[in-house]
C-alpha positions in Angstrom: -3.5 -28.2 33.0 -2.5 -27.7 36.6 1.2 -27.2 36.4 1.8 -24.2 38.7 0.9 -23.2 42.2 -0.9 -20.2 40.7 -3.2 -22.5 38.8 -4.4 -23.9 42.2 -4.8 -20.4 43.7 -6.9 -19.4 40.7 -9.0 -22.5 41.2 -9.8 -21.3 44.8 -10.4 -17.7 43.6 -12.9 -19.0 41.1 -15.1 -20.0 44.1 -15.5 -16.4 45.2 -19.1 -15.2 45.2 -20.9 -12.0 46.0 -22.5 -12.1 49.5 -26.0 -12.1 48.1 -25.1 -15.2 46.0 -24.0 -17.3 49.0 -25.4 -20.8 49.1 -25.7 -23.6 51.7 -25.0 -27.2 50.7 -25.7 -30.0 53.1 -24.5 -33.6 53.0 -25.6 -36.3 55.4 -24.9 -40.0 55.7 -27.0 -42.8 57.1 -26.6 -46.4 58.1 -29.3 -48.8 56.8 -30.1 -52.1 58.6 -32.1 -55.1 57.8 -34.7 -55.5 60.5 -34.9 -59.3 60.1 -31.2 -59.8 60.9 -30.1 -56.5 62.6 -27.3 -56.4 60.0 -26.1 -53.7 57.6 -27.6 -54.1 54.2 -25.5 -55.6 51.4 -25.2 -54.4 47.8 -28.1 -56.4 46.5 -30.4 -54.8 49.1 -28.9 -51.4 48.1 -29.9 -52.1 44.5 -33.5 -53.0 45.5 -33.7 -49.8 47.6 -32.3 -47.7 44.7 -34.7 -49.2 42.2 -37.7 -48.4 44.5 -36.5 -44.8 44.7 -36.9 -44.5 40.9 -40.6 -43.9 41.4 -39.7 -40.6 43.1 -37.7 -39.4 40.0 -34.3 -40.6 41.0 -32.1 -41.9 38.2 -29.1 -44.3 38.4 -25.4 -43.4 38.4 -23.5 -46.1 36.7 -19.8 -47.2 37.0 -18.7 -50.2 35.1 -22.3 -51.4 34.6 -22.8 -51.2 38.4 -25.3 -48.8 40.0 -23.3 -46.8 42.5 -25.7 -43.9 43.3 -28.7 -41.9 42.2 -29.3 -38.4 40.9 -32.3 -36.1 40.7 -31.9 -32.5 39.5 -28.8 -31.2 41.3 -29.0 -33.8 44.2 -27.1 -37.0 44.5 -27.4 -40.1 46.6 -24.0 -41.7 46.8 -22.9 -45.1 48.1 -20.2 -45.1 50.8 -17.7 -47.9 51.4 -19.9 -49.9 53.9 -23.1 -49.2 52.0 -23.9 -46.1 54.0 -25.9 -43.8 51.8 -25.2 -40.1 51.6 -27.4 -37.3 50.3 -25.4 -34.5 48.7 -28.0 -31.8 48.4 -28.4 -28.9 46.0 -26.8 -25.5 46.7 -29.7 -23.7 48.4 -30.4 -20.1 49.6 -31.2 -20.6 53.2 -31.8 -23.1 56.0 -35.5 -23.3 55.3 -34.8 -24.7 51.9 -32.0 -27.0 53.2 -34.3 -28.4 55.9 -37.1 -28.9 53.4 -34.8 -30.7 51.1 -33.8 -33.1 53.9 -37.4 -33.7 54.9 -38.5 -34.5 51.4 -35.6 -37.0 51.1 -36.6 -38.5 54.4 -40.2 -39.0 53.2 -39.1 -40.8 50.1 -36.6 -42.9 51.9 -39.0 -44.0 54.6 -41.6 -45.1 52.0 -39.0 -47.3 50.3 -37.5 -48.7 53.5 -40.8 -49.7 54.9 -41.5 -51.8 51.8 -38.2 -53.6 52.2 -38.3 -54.0 56.0 -35.2 -51.8 56.5 -34.5 -49.2 59.1 -32.2 -46.2 59.4 -29.6 -45.7 62.2 -28.8 -42.0 62.5 -25.5 -42.1 64.5 -21.9 -41.1 63.9 -20.6 -44.6 64.3 -22.3 -48.0 63.6 -23.5 -49.0 67.1 -24.1 -52.7 66.2 -21.7 -54.1 63.7 -18.1 -55.4 64.0 -15.8 -54.2 61.2 -15.6 -57.8 59.8 -19.5 -57.9 59.5 -19.8 -54.8 57.3 -20.5 -55.6 53.6 -18.8 -53.8 50.8 -19.8 -52.8 47.2 -18.2 -52.7 43.7 -17.4 -49.0 43.7 -13.8 -49.0 42.4 -12.2 -46.2 44.3 -12.9 -48.0 47.6 -10.8 -51.0 46.6 -7.7 -48.7 46.5 -8.8 -46.9 49.7 -9.3 -50.2 51.6 -5.8 -51.3 50.7 -3.9 -48.0 51.1 -5.7 -46.1 53.9 -4.6 -48.3 56.8 -1.0 -47.5 56.1 -1.4 -44.0 57.4 -4.0 -44.4 60.2 -4.9 -47.3 62.5 -8.6 -46.7 62.3 -8.9 -45.8 58.7 -11.1 -48.8 57.8 -13.4 -48.0 60.7 -13.7 -44.5 59.2 -14.6 -45.9 55.8 -17.0 -48.7 56.9 -18.4 -47.7 60.2 -18.8 -43.9 60.4 -21.5 -41.4 59.2 -21.4 -37.7 59.4 -23.0 -34.4 58.4 -21.2 -31.9 56.3 -22.0 -28.3 55.5 -20.7 -26.4 52.5 -20.5 -22.6 52.7 -19.1 -19.9 50.4 -16.7 -16.9 50.7 -16.8 -13.5 49.1 -13.0 -12.8 49.0 -9.7 -14.3 50.1 -9.9 -12.3 53.4 -13.4 -13.7 54.0 -12.1 -17.2 53.5 -9.2 -16.6 55.9 -11.6 -15.4 58.6 -14.1 -18.2 58.1 -11.4 -20.9 58.0 -9.8 -19.6 61.2 -13.2 -19.7 62.9 -14.3 -23.2 61.8 -11.0 -24.8 62.6 -10.9 -23.1 66.0 -14.4 -24.3 66.9 -13.9 -28.0 65.9 -13.7 -29.2 69.5 -17.0 -27.4 70.3 -18.6 -28.9 67.2 -17.4 -32.4 68.3 -18.9 -32.0 71.8 -22.2 -30.3 70.7 -23.0 -32.7 67.9 -21.6 -35.9 69.6 -23.8 -38.9 68.7 -21.7 -42.0 68.6 -21.4 -43.4 72.1 -22.4 -47.1 71.5 -19.9 -49.3 69.7 -20.5 -53.0 69.0 -23.6 -52.8 71.3 -21.6 -51.5 74.3 -20.9 -48.1 75.8 -17.6 -47.0 74.3 -17.0 -44.4 77.0 -16.7 -41.9 74.2 -19.3 -39.2 73.4 -18.1 -39.1 69.8 -16.4 -42.3 68.9 -16.6 -41.2 65.2 -14.3 -38.3 66.0 -11.8 -40.5 67.8 -11.8 -42.7 64.6 -11.2 -39.7 62.3 -8.3 -38.6 64.5 -6.7 -41.9 63.7 -7.5 -41.9 60.0 -5.0 -41.5 57.2 -5.2 -38.1 55.6 -7.3 -36.7 58.3 -6.9 -34.6 61.5 -6.6 -30.9 62.3 -3.2 -29.6 60.9 -1.5 -26.9 62.9 -1.0 -24.9 59.7 -4.8 -24.4 59.5 -4.6 -21.9 62.4 -2.0 -19.7 60.8 -4.3 -17.3 58.8 -4.5 -19.9 56.1 -4.8 -18.1 52.7 -5.2 -19.5 49.2 -1.5 -19.7 48.6 -0.9 -21.5 51.8 -3.7 -23.9 51.1 -2.2 -24.4 47.6 1.1 -25.3 49.2 -0.7 -27.7 51.5 -2.5 -29.3 48.6 0.7 -29.7 46.5 2.6 -31.3 49.4 -0.3 -33.7 50.2 0.1 -37.3 48.9 -2.1 -38.5 46.1 -4.6 -41.2 47.1 -5.5 -42.2 43.5 -5.7 -40.8 40.0 -8.8 -41.3 37.9 -7.7 -42.0 34.4 -9.6 -43.5 31.4 -12.4 -44.7 33.6 -9.9 -46.5 35.9 -8.5 -45.7 39.4 -4.8 -45.8 39.7 -3.1 -45.9 43.1 -1.2 -42.7 43.9 1.7 -44.8 45.3 4.0 -42.4 47.2 3.5 -39.4 44.9 2.7 -35.9 46.1 0.4 -33.8 44.0 3.4 -31.6 43.2 5.0 -34.7 41.5 1.9 -35.0 39.4 2.2 -31.3 38.5 5.8 -31.9 37.5 5.0 -34.9 35.2 6.7 -37.5 37.5 3.9 -40.0 37.7 5.3 -42.9 35.6 2.1 -45.0 35.9 0.2 -42.6 33.6 3.1 -41.9 31.3 4.1 -38.6 33.0 0.9 -36.9 32.0 -0.1 -33.7 33.8 -3.1 -33.1 36.0 -6.3 -31.4 34.8 -8.8 -29.4 36.8 -10.7 -32.6 37.3 -7.6 -34.2 38.8 -7.2 -31.3 41.2 -10.9 -31.6 42.2 -10.4 -35.3 42.9 -7.3 -34.7 44.9 -9.0 -32.0 47.1 -11.9 -34.4 47.8 -9.4 -37.0 49.2 -8.0 -34.7 51.8 -10.0 -35.8 54.8 -9.2 -33.1 57.3 -11.8 -31.8 59.7 -12.4 -28.9 57.3 -11.2 -28.4 53.8 -11.2 -26.0 50.9 -12.6 -26.7 47.4 -14.4 -23.9 45.6 -16.2 -23.5 48.9 -15.5 -24.4 52.5 -16.6 -27.9 53.7 -17.2 -28.3 57.4 -16.8 -32.0 58.5 -16.8 -32.3 62.3 -20.4 -33.2 63.0 -21.7 -36.7 63.8 -24.7 -37.9 61.8 -27.8 -37.3 63.9 -31.5 -38.0 63.9 -33.9 -36.2 61.8 -34.9 -33.9 64.7 -31.5 -32.3 64.8 -30.5 -32.5 61.1 -31.3 -28.9 60.4 -29.5 -27.6 63.5 -25.9 -28.2 62.3 -26.3 -26.2 59.1 -28.2 -23.5 61.0 -25.6 -23.2 63.7 -22.7 -22.8 61.2 -24.6 -20.5 58.9 -25.5 -18.2 61.7 -21.8 -17.9 62.7 -20.2 -17.8 59.2 -22.8 -15.9 57.2 -24.5 -13.9 59.9 -22.0 -13.0 62.6 -18.5 -13.8 61.4 -16.7 -10.8 62.9 -17.9 -11.5 66.5 -16.9 -15.2 66.1 -13.5 -14.2 64.6 -12.8 -11.8 67.5 -13.7 -14.6 70.0 -11.4 -17.3 68.5 -8.5 -14.9 67.8 -7.9 -14.8 71.5 -7.5 -18.6 71.7 -4.1 -20.4 71.7 -3.5 -22.8 68.8 -2.0 -25.5 71.0 -4.9 -25.4 73.4 -7.4 -25.7 70.6 -5.6 -28.8 69.3 -5.4 -30.3 72.8 -9.1 -29.7 73.2 -9.7 -31.3 69.8 -7.9 -34.5 70.9 -9.8 -34.6 74.2 -13.3 -33.7 73.0 -14.3 -37.1 71.6 -14.0 -38.6 75.1 -14.7 -35.8 77.5 -17.3 -33.9 75.5 -18.4 -30.7 77.2 -16.0 -31.4 80.1 -13.1 -30.7 77.8 -11.1 -27.6 78.8 -10.2 -24.8 76.4 -8.6 -21.5 77.5 -9.6 -22.2 81.2 -13.3 -22.8 80.4 -15.1 -26.0 79.5 -16.6 -26.6 76.1 -20.1 -26.2 77.5 -19.3 -22.6 78.2 -17.9 -22.0 74.7 -20.8 -23.8 73.1 -23.3 -21.5 74.9 -21.5 -18.5 73.7 -21.2 -19.7 70.1 -24.9 -20.7 70.1 -25.7 -17.1 71.0 -23.4 -15.8 68.3 -25.2 -18.0 65.8 -28.6 -17.0 67.0 -27.7 -13.3 66.6 -26.4 -14.0 63.1 -29.5 -15.8 62.0 -31.7 -13.0 63.4 -29.6 -10.5 61.4 -30.2 -12.6 58.2 -33.9 -12.4 59.0 -35.0 -14.8 56.4 -38.6 -15.9 56.9 -39.8 -19.3 55.8 -43.2 -20.6 54.9 -44.1 -21.3 58.5 -43.7 -17.6 59.3 -40.5 -18.0 61.4 -36.9 -17.1 60.8 -33.9 -19.5 60.7 -33.3 -19.3 64.5 -36.1 -21.8 64.7 -33.7 -24.5 63.7 -31.5 -23.9 66.7 -34.1 -25.3 69.1 -32.5 -28.7 69.3 -29.2 -27.2 70.3 -30.8 -24.9 72.8 -32.3 -28.0 74.4 -28.9 -29.6 74.6 -27.5 -26.4 76.2 -30.4 -26.0 78.6 -30.3 -29.6 79.8 -26.6 -30.2 79.3 -27.5 -33.6 77.7 -26.2 -34.5 74.2 -27.5 -36.9 71.6 -24.7 -39.2 72.8 -26.0 -39.1 76.4 -29.5 -40.0 75.1 -28.1 -42.9 73.1 -26.3 -44.3 76.2 -29.3 -43.8 78.4 -31.9 -45.3 76.1 -29.9 -48.3 75.0 -28.3 -49.1 78.4 -31.7 -49.5 80.1 -32.9 -52.5 77.9 -30.0 -53.1 75.5 -32.7 -53.4 72.9 -31.3 -52.9 69.4 -34.7 -51.4 68.3 -33.9 -48.4 70.5 -31.0 -47.6 68.1 -33.2 -47.3 65.0 -34.8 -44.1 63.9 -38.5 -44.0 64.8 
């Protein structure tokens, strides 16, 4: 049972790994559209798509007799609130393996979608649909979220039903290592937003945002970039943060019970009347940690969550960029961000969705900082010197970002340019 702060601290400590055991986990979400109607696919179409994926070895995940996802080996395909699909990949050794995993998934997905006349949109925000047009599905936790999330953030439903992102999961070898990594990734959130911006079109119009997805997440219940994350956050401080964070729901006896107005500390103290004052288990803690929707978060690993979903040409670049910094060149990155002012970082975070590279941080624009961080990452990946089957090291996966820096043109800019010329919806679909 989880009844003391020390139990949560021990949970985080159990994630500590030796450096040579560090893994990389990648999660990425996609919108799927029906080409006949240019509408997001409904649950019945999801089922057809899932059943076609069985031939590639995927098996169904069942909840209350409904298929809500697929699994194969240590990989999952999960169903998001608006029928976005998310691949949660295996824990892999390097970017070569992570990129291959994504490409294999793409191959399987494309075979199935072609049969069903469906197409992918790789963007951070649905560029076509109004919120009222997005279908839902029978996954039970989403019913509670749909009801409760808007109470704490005006765009919470947009987050649930109209956003897609890319997440990267990375390890730590000690508490001190976690402190440094968490400081770095929270400090560079504005740069990540600008560099990976890919959600400029909303309801078939230019939103005048580079990353409308990030704007939405800034106005989402349980999200944001807390000031406390910059204060050398250690396991104890994050345990305090966790305990004082409201419960979204409790998973009990195969049911989801709304958290009401309880904090997790109330749960730890046996004060949740709806479950007869029972105490939380490790599974309850795991569930709670997964419903903290901040830009970055701690589980038994660090989850980086500030990147828009992007096309298959750039999918490997986000994991490579962050791996180079956090695994290959952490000290240089930490020295850099340690000179930055917390309030200025937060201000840049709030401005970056709209202003992109033009956002100011410490007297320089984010383009300047992105260039420096890309070089830090490149040096880190060179130091790792892991050679893939193609005979090149992991720096190869930074090419997409190098092109952005060289041309000062983001995926969001490309989306605006391409779509605005003809306003042809086909231009929004993956080729």
